[in-house]
Biotite code that builds the C-alpha atoms (Angstrom):
import biotite.structure as struc

atoms = struc.array([
    struc.Atom([11.220, -6.325, 19.592], chain_id="A", res_id=1, res_name="MET", atom_name="CA", element="C"),
    struc.Atom([7.882, -6.706, 17.780], chain_id="A", res_id=2, res_name="ALA", atom_name="CA", element="C"),
    struc.Atom([5.963, -9.307, 15.784], chain_id="A", res_id=3, res_name="VAL", atom_name="CA", element="C"),
    struc.Atom([3.145, -8.609, 13.346], chain_id="A", res_id=4, res_name="SER", atom_name="CA", element="C"),
    struc.Atom([-0.208, -10.284, 13.052], chain_id="A", res_id=5, res_name="SER", atom_name="CA", element="C"),
    struc.Atom([-0.319, -13.512, 11.051], chain_id="A", res_id=6, res_name="VAL", atom_name="CA", element="C"),
    struc.Atom([-1.468, -13.133, 7.446], chain_id="A", res_id=7, res_name="TYR", atom_name="CA", element="C"),
    struc.Atom([-2.305, -15.748, 4.830], chain_id="A", res_id=8, res_name="THR", atom_name="CA", element="C"),
    struc.Atom([-1.933, -15.426, 1.075], chain_id="A", res_id=9, res_name="THR", atom_name="CA", element="C"),
    struc.Atom([-2.165, -17.523, -2.019], chain_id="A", res_id=10, res_name="LYS", atom_name="CA", element="C"),
    struc.Atom([1.061, -18.837, -3.526], chain_id="A", res_id=11, res_name="SER", atom_name="CA", element="C"),
    struc.Atom([2.951, -16.435, -5.776], chain_id="A", res_id=12, res_name="LEU", atom_name="CA", element="C"),
    struc.Atom([2.429, -19.068, -8.474], chain_id="A", res_id=13, res_name="LEU", atom_name="CA", element="C"),
    struc.Atom([-1.355, -18.762, -7.952], chain_id="A", res_id=14, res_name="ARG", atom_name="CA", element="C"),
    struc.Atom([-1.604, -22.529, -8.162], chain_id="A", res_id=15, res_name="ASP", atom_name="CA", element="C"),
    struc.Atom([-3.212, -25.190, -5.974], chain_id="A", res_id=16, res_name="ALA", atom_name="CA", element="C"),
    struc.Atom([-0.668, -24.920, -3.150], chain_id="A", res_id=17, res_name="GLN", atom_name="CA", element="C"),
    struc.Atom([-2.042, -24.362, 0.334], chain_id="A", res_id=18, res_name="ASP", atom_name="CA", element="C"),
    struc.Atom([-2.182, -20.767, 1.523], chain_id="A", res_id=19, res_name="ARG", atom_name="CA", element="C"),
    struc.Atom([1.038, -19.389, 2.986], chain_id="A", res_id=20, res_name="TYR", atom_name="CA", element="C"),
    struc.Atom([1.360, -18.010, 6.519], chain_id="A", res_id=21, res_name="PHE", atom_name="CA", element="C"),
    struc.Atom([3.337, -14.775, 6.803], chain_id="A", res_id=22, res_name="ASN", atom_name="CA", element="C"),
    struc.Atom([4.615, -12.537, 9.600], chain_id="A", res_id=23, res_name="ILE", atom_name="CA", element="C"),
    struc.Atom([7.214, -9.821, 10.026], chain_id="A", res_id=24, res_name="CYS", atom_name="CA", element="C"),
    struc.Atom([9.431, -9.520, 13.060], chain_id="A", res_id=25, res_name="ALA", atom_name="CA", element="C"),
    struc.Atom([11.442, -6.516, 14.170], chain_id="A", res_id=26, res_name="LEU", atom_name="CA", element="C"),
    struc.Atom([14.738, -7.617, 15.692], chain_id="A", res_id=27, res_name="CYS", atom_name="CA", element="C"),
    struc.Atom([17.989, -6.185, 16.952], chain_id="A", res_id=28, res_name="THR", atom_name="CA", element="C"),
    struc.Atom([21.301, -7.863, 16.272], chain_id="A", res_id=29, res_name="THR", atom_name="CA", element="C"),
    struc.Atom([25.028, -7.323, 16.464], chain_id="A", res_id=30, res_name="GLU", atom_name="CA", element="C"),
    struc.Atom([25.472, -9.490, 13.357], chain_id="A", res_id=31, res_name="LEU", atom_name="CA", element="C"),
    struc.Atom([26.359, -7.777, 10.096], chain_id="A", res_id=32, res_name="ASP", atom_name="CA", element="C"),
    struc.Atom([23.988, -8.436, 7.151], chain_id="A", res_id=33, res_name="PRO", atom_name="CA", element="C"),
    struc.Atom([25.920, -11.432, 5.751], chain_id="A", res_id=34, res_name="LEU", atom_name="CA", element="C"),
    struc.Atom([26.351, -13.011, 9.162], chain_id="A", res_id=35, res_name="MET", atom_name="CA", element="C"),
    struc.Atom([22.622, -12.497, 9.750], chain_id="A", res_id=36, res_name="LEU", atom_name="CA", element="C"),
    struc.Atom([21.857, -14.207, 6.438], chain_id="A", res_id=37, res_name="LEU", atom_name="CA", element="C"),
    struc.Atom([23.972, -17.210, 7.472], chain_id="A", res_id=38, res_name="ASP", atom_name="CA", element="C"),
    struc.Atom([22.178, -17.277, 10.816], chain_id="A", res_id=39, res_name="TYR", atom_name="CA", element="C"),
    struc.Atom([18.638, -17.217, 9.377], chain_id="A", res_id=40, res_name="VAL", atom_name="CA", element="C"),
    struc.Atom([19.589, -19.904, 6.833], chain_id="A", res_id=41, res_name="LYS", atom_name="CA", element="C"),
    struc.Atom([20.794, -22.075, 9.731], chain_id="A", res_id=42, res_name="SER", atom_name="CA", element="C"),
    struc.Atom([17.422, -21.550, 11.468], chain_id="A", res_id=43, res_name="ILE", atom_name="CA", element="C"),
    struc.Atom([15.611, -22.652, 8.290], chain_id="A", res_id=44, res_name="GLU", atom_name="CA", element="C"),
    struc.Atom([17.793, -25.761, 8.063], chain_id="A", res_id=45, res_name="LYS", atom_name="CA", element="C"),
    struc.Atom([17.269, -26.656, 11.736], chain_id="A", res_id=46, res_name="ARG", atom_name="CA", element="C"),
    struc.Atom([13.508, -26.271, 11.191], chain_id="A", res_id=47, res_name="ALA", atom_name="CA", element="C"),
    struc.Atom([13.690, -28.928, 8.460], chain_id="A", res_id=48, res_name="GLY", atom_name="CA", element="C"),
    struc.Atom([13.792, -26.830, 5.309], chain_id="A", res_id=49, res_name="ARG", atom_name="CA", element="C"),
    struc.Atom([15.012, -28.734, 2.291], chain_id="A", res_id=50, res_name="THR", atom_name="CA", element="C"),
    struc.Atom([15.747, -27.426, -1.223], chain_id="A", res_id=51, res_name="PRO", atom_name="CA", element="C"),
    struc.Atom([12.625, -26.742, -3.293], chain_id="A", res_id=52, res_name="SER", atom_name="CA", element="C"),
    struc.Atom([11.822, -24.937, -6.540], chain_id="A", res_id=53, res_name="PRO", atom_name="CA", element="C"),
    struc.Atom([11.417, -21.169, -6.315], chain_id="A", res_id=54, res_name="ARG", atom_name="CA", element="C"),
    struc.Atom([8.093, -20.044, -4.808], chain_id="A", res_id=55, res_name="TRP", atom_name="CA", element="C"),
    struc.Atom([7.030, -23.583, -3.842], chain_id="A", res_id=56, res_name="HIS", atom_name="CA", element="C"),
    struc.Atom([5.943, -24.753, -0.406], chain_id="A", res_id=57, res_name="SER", atom_name="CA", element="C"),
    struc.Atom([8.615, -24.899, 2.236], chain_id="A", res_id=58, res_name="ARG", atom_name="CA", element="C"),
    struc.Atom([8.516, -25.401, 5.951], chain_id="A", res_id=59, res_name="ILE", atom_name="CA", element="C"),
    struc.Atom([10.100, -22.013, 6.685], chain_id="A", res_id=60, res_name="LEU", atom_name="CA", element="C"),
    struc.Atom([11.396, -19.097, 4.634], chain_id="A", res_id=61, res_name="ASP", atom_name="CA", element="C"),
    struc.Atom([13.086, -16.198, 6.413], chain_id="A", res_id=62, res_name="ILE", atom_name="CA", element="C"),
    struc.Atom([13.936, -13.109, 4.386], chain_id="A", res_id=63, res_name="ASP", atom_name="CA", element="C"),
    struc.Atom([15.859, -10.049, 5.491], chain_id="A", res_id=64, res_name="ILE", atom_name="CA", element="C"),
    struc.Atom([13.643, -7.225, 4.286], chain_id="A", res_id=65, res_name="ILE", atom_name="CA", element="C"),
    struc.Atom([15.527, -4.276, 5.755], chain_id="A", res_id=66, res_name="ASP", atom_name="CA", element="C"),
    struc.Atom([18.610, -3.710, 7.855], chain_id="A", res_id=67, res_name="TYR", atom_name="CA", element="C"),
    struc.Atom([18.695, -0.415, 9.721], chain_id="A", res_id=68, res_name="ASN", atom_name="CA", element="C"),
    struc.Atom([17.072, 1.373, 6.762], chain_id="A", res_id=69, res_name="ARG", atom_name="CA", element="C"),
    struc.Atom([20.346, 1.078, 4.860], chain_id="A", res_id=70, res_name="SER", atom_name="CA", element="C"),
    struc.Atom([21.167, -0.181, 1.369], chain_id="A", res_id=71, res_name="VAL", atom_name="CA", element="C"),
    struc.Atom([23.406, -3.221, 0.831], chain_id="A", res_id=72, res_name="TYR", atom_name="CA", element="C"),
    struc.Atom([24.233, -5.212, -2.274], chain_id="A", res_id=73, res_name="SER", atom_name="CA", element="C"),
    struc.Atom([26.060, -8.517, -2.068], chain_id="A", res_id=74, res_name="PHE", atom_name="CA", element="C"),
    struc.Atom([26.177, -11.468, -4.483], chain_id="A", res_id=75, res_name="ASP", atom_name="CA", element="C"),
    struc.Atom([23.625, -13.401, -2.408], chain_id="A", res_id=76, res_name="ASN", atom_name="CA", element="C"),
    struc.Atom([21.773, -10.621, -0.577], chain_id="A", res_id=77, res_name="LEU", atom_name="CA", element="C"),
    struc.Atom([20.162, -7.296, -1.446], chain_id="A", res_id=78, res_name="GLU", atom_name="CA", element="C"),
    struc.Atom([18.815, -5.010, 1.241], chain_id="A", res_id=79, res_name="ILE", atom_name="CA", element="C"),
    struc.Atom([16.193, -3.679, 1.202], chain_id="A", res_id=80, res_name="PRO", atom_name="CA", element="C"),
    struc.Atom([14.662, -6.807, -0.286], chain_id="A", res_id=81, res_name="HIS", atom_name="CA", element="C"),
    struc.Atom([14.252, -6.024, -4.017], chain_id="A", res_id=82, res_name="PRO", atom_name="CA", element="C"),
    struc.Atom([10.680, -7.386, -4.194], chain_id="A", res_id=83, res_name="GLU", atom_name="CA", element="C"),
    struc.Atom([9.316, -6.042, -0.907], chain_id="A", res_id=84, res_name="MET", atom_name="CA", element="C"),
    struc.Atom([7.254, -3.282, -2.507], chain_id="A", res_id=85, res_name="ASP", atom_name="CA", element="C"),
    struc.Atom([5.472, -5.820, -4.727], chain_id="A", res_id=86, res_name="LYS", atom_name="CA", element="C"),
    struc.Atom([4.479, -8.253, -1.971], chain_id="A", res_id=87, res_name="ARG", atom_name="CA", element="C"),
    struc.Atom([1.375, -7.780, 0.152], chain_id="A", res_id=88, res_name="SER", atom_name="CA", element="C"),
    struc.Atom([2.635, -10.532, 2.462], chain_id="A", res_id=89, res_name="PHE", atom_name="CA", element="C"),
    struc.Atom([5.592, -8.289, 3.343], chain_id="A", res_id=90, res_name="VAL", atom_name="CA", element="C"),
    struc.Atom([3.930, -4.878, 3.380], chain_id="A", res_id=91, res_name="LEU", atom_name="CA", element="C"),
    struc.Atom([0.845, -5.621, 5.493], chain_id="A", res_id=92, res_name="TYR", atom_name="CA", element="C"),
    struc.Atom([2.720, -7.370, 8.323], chain_id="A", res_id=93, res_name="PRO", atom_name="CA", element="C"),
    struc.Atom([5.446, -4.733, 8.205], chain_id="A", res_id=94, res_name="MET", atom_name="CA", element="C"),
    struc.Atom([2.816, -1.999, 8.486], chain_id="A", res_id=95, res_name="LEU", atom_name="CA", element="C"),
    struc.Atom([1.661, -3.629, 11.755], chain_id="A", res_id=96, res_name="ASP", atom_name="CA", element="C"),
    struc.Atom([5.043, -3.137, 13.413], chain_id="A", res_id=97, res_name="ILE", atom_name="CA", element="C"),
    struc.Atom([6.678, -0.227, 11.553], chain_id="A", res_id=98, res_name="LEU", atom_name="CA", element="C"),
    struc.Atom([3.910, 2.126, 10.415], chain_id="A", res_id=99, res_name="PRO", atom_name="CA", element="C"),
    struc.Atom([6.405, 4.991, 9.956], chain_id="A", res_id=100, res_name="ASP", atom_name="CA", element="C"),
    struc.Atom([8.807, 3.004, 7.732], chain_id="A", res_id=101, res_name="TYR", atom_name="CA", element="C"),
    struc.Atom([10.079, 4.715, 4.588], chain_id="A", res_id=102, res_name="THR", atom_name="CA", element="C"),
    struc.Atom([11.868, 2.721, 1.886], chain_id="A", res_id=103, res_name="HIS", atom_name="CA", element="C"),
    struc.Atom([15.508, 3.899, 1.766], chain_id="A", res_id=104, res_name="PRO", atom_name="CA", element="C"),
    struc.Atom([15.640, 3.858, -2.060], chain_id="A", res_id=105, res_name="VAL", atom_name="CA", element="C"),
    struc.Atom([12.171, 4.772, -3.348], chain_id="A", res_id=106, res_name="SER", atom_name="CA", element="C"),
    struc.Atom([11.414, 7.018, -0.325], chain_id="A", res_id=107, res_name="CYS", atom_name="CA", element="C"),
    struc.Atom([7.853, 5.618, -0.311], chain_id="A", res_id=108, res_name="ARG", atom_name="CA", element="C"),
    struc.Atom([6.097, 4.920, 2.949], chain_id="A", res_id=109, res_name="THR", atom_name="CA", element="C"),
    struc.Atom([4.536, 1.538, 3.625], chain_id="A", res_id=110, res_name="LEU", atom_name="CA", element="C"),
    struc.Atom([1.099, 3.099, 3.223], chain_id="A", res_id=111, res_name="THR", atom_name="CA", element="C"),
    struc.Atom([2.052, 4.420, -0.215], chain_id="A", res_id=112, res_name="GLU", atom_name="CA", element="C"),
    struc.Atom([3.477, 1.034, -1.250], chain_id="A", res_id=113, res_name="MET", atom_name="CA", element="C"),
    struc.Atom([0.308, -0.763, -0.064], chain_id="A", res_id=114, res_name="VAL", atom_name="CA", element="C"),
    struc.Atom([-1.842, 1.552, -2.191], chain_id="A", res_id=115, res_name="LYS", atom_name="CA", element="C"),
    struc.Atom([0.240, 0.697, -5.274], chain_id="A", res_id=116, res_name="LEU", atom_name="CA", element="C"),
    struc.Atom([0.284, -3.078, -4.788], chain_id="A", res_id=117, res_name="ILE", atom_name="CA", element="C"),
    struc.Atom([-1.617, -5.344, -7.150], chain_id="A", res_id=118, res_name="ASP", atom_name="CA", element="C"),
    struc.Atom([-0.431, -8.873, -6.366], chain_id="A", res_id=119, res_name="ASP", atom_name="CA", element="C"),
    struc.Atom([-3.861, -10.578, -6.268], chain_id="A", res_id=120, res_name="LYS", atom_name="CA", element="C"),
    struc.Atom([-2.751, -12.958, -3.511], chain_id="A", res_id=121, res_name="LEU", atom_name="CA", element="C"),
    struc.Atom([-5.920, -12.406, -1.458], chain_id="A", res_id=122, res_name="GLU", atom_name="CA", element="C"),
    struc.Atom([-4.141, -11.428, 1.734], chain_id="A", res_id=123, res_name="ILE", atom_name="CA", element="C"),
    struc.Atom([-6.154, -12.062, 4.899], chain_id="A", res_id=124, res_name="GLN", atom_name="CA", element="C"),
    struc.Atom([-5.356, -11.415, 8.533], chain_id="A", res_id=125, res_name="LYS", atom_name="CA", element="C"),
    struc.Atom([-5.469, -14.818, 10.257], chain_id="A", res_id=126, res_name="ALA", atom_name="CA", element="C"),
    struc.Atom([-4.785, -13.824, 13.842], chain_id="A", res_id=127, res_name="GLY", atom_name="CA", element="C"),
    struc.Atom([-2.212, -12.755, 16.377], chain_id="A", res_id=128, res_name="GLU", atom_name="CA", element="C"),
    struc.Atom([0.907, -14.491, 17.660], chain_id="A", res_id=129, res_name="LEU", atom_name="CA", element="C"),
    struc.Atom([1.491, -14.899, 21.354], chain_id="A", res_id=130, res_name="ALA", atom_name="CA", element="C"),
    struc.Atom([5.169, -14.288, 22.019], chain_id="A", res_id=131, res_name="TRP", atom_name="CA", element="C"),
    struc.Atom([7.543, -13.304, 24.778], chain_id="A", res_id=132, res_name="ARG", atom_name="CA", element="C"),
])
């Protein structure tokens, strides 16, 4: 339904890795959250993603940040994403496409979360995606 601008950030490890490219996409689906997780993992695999250490370079990483502004807790999936409010690379792109979003647990708006963030990842807008 909508895709954010492209943003770049340093690695969460703040090491010599190349900058990461980040976007958010707003989608509709008839899949439940666990089926959606299986689906996005299959997309990652088809794109060539292979196992790597946490927070290291990978060809593609798709996270489910929110699902209908509801709260879910499964063994392998928490929604909303438990680290979303600490990640500029989630908040800034999300603000592009959902400026009125309010976190279903903290009740903070994206603007409030952005003001509180201190991740030092040097987020930069890199450009726009052409889609559709």
